[in-house]
N, C-alpha and C positions, 0 to 999 in steps of 0.2 A: 759426312761419310760418303761412299758410292753405291750404287745398288747392290753389287755380289756380299759388301761388310754386311751390310743393313740385311738382306735377306739369310747371310749367315749367319749374323747373330738371332736373329729370328728362331732360325732351325735351330741351331745350340738351345735356343732356350726352350724349344716347345721340347727337342730330346732329353736333353740331360737336367731338366729343370731349371726354374730362374735362380732358386737359390746358389744353387754350385755353380754357374753362371756367374754372378754375382760377387760368390767368394772367389772365385777366378780373374775375374778383372780387376776387385780390389787387389791382388796380391801382384797384377802386372808393375813390374819396375823396369826404370829406363835399359834397362843390361835387354829384357826378354819384350817390350813393348813390338817391335815389327815382326818377332817371330810369332807373338799371342794374333797380330794382328793376320799376321802370312794363314798361323791354322783356320781361324774364322773365314778369311774369305778361301780359300784352298781347298781344305776339308769339310768345310760347312756351307759352304756360300754357293762354292761351284761343284763339290760332287756327291753330297748330301742331298743339296736342292733340287739335282738333275730328275728330271721324268722319268726317266727310264725302267727304272725298281721302284714300291714301294716303300714305304718307310721300316714296314717292318720284313719285309726283303734283304733292304740295306745293314740293318739291325741283326739281323740272323748271318750275315756275311762277314760284319765287323766284330761276332762274336767268336767267330769260328778262327779269321785271321788274326785275334789278339789272344785268346786261349790257345793257337798252334805256335805262337811266339814267346808264350809265358810272358805277355806285357800285363803291367800292374791295371794298365788303364780297361784291363775286362772288367772291374770291378765297378767301374764307372757305368760301363756299359750293359752291365749286367740288371745294373737298376733303373736304367732309363728308360721314357714314358714313351715306350713302342706298343706296337700292338702284337706283341712276339708272345706268346705263352711259354712259362715255363717247360711245358710240355715238348713243345719247337727247339730250346734251349737246350735239354736234353739230348733230343733226335740229333743236332749239331754237334756238341760233346759226342755223340759216336763217333761220327764221320771224322773229327780232328784225332779220333783215337787211331781208324783204322789208315790215313793220309798224312799225320803229324807224327802220329805216335801214342801208346797210351798214358806217360807221364806227361804230355801234353796237355792230355785229356781228362786225368785226372787231376792233377790241378784244377783246373777250369769247374770241374764238378765236387771239389771241394770247398773251391770260392761260392758258386754259386747256394751248394746245401748252407752256407754261412749267412746267405743275405736272405737267402728262401727259409731254412730249415730244413730241419733232417728229416723230419715229419710230416715235408710240402706234399698235399695230397691233392691239389686242383689250382 
């Protein structure tokens, strides 16, 4: 294993949780092995591991992009182990509404509510 892959796997485990990563790696097949390695190296080992933004900021940017694009990976990143608070994520979704559209922000808010609960107060 090279440094980028190892760094990526460590970052991926820290952000998404070891259980998720273990399930994902157990599901890798010959068909997607190279693709999964590429994701680990490029997204997690190169981009998420860069020093220019802290993990909380990277998480909020990721949530905004995934919400704007209405991607199913949003749920995974809403559950991620970062320092972003629920309140910060709500603010990000307001931004998504203005810049990417209310339907995308509404979908993101509904997904957030399903994860943290409708009556969340902290």
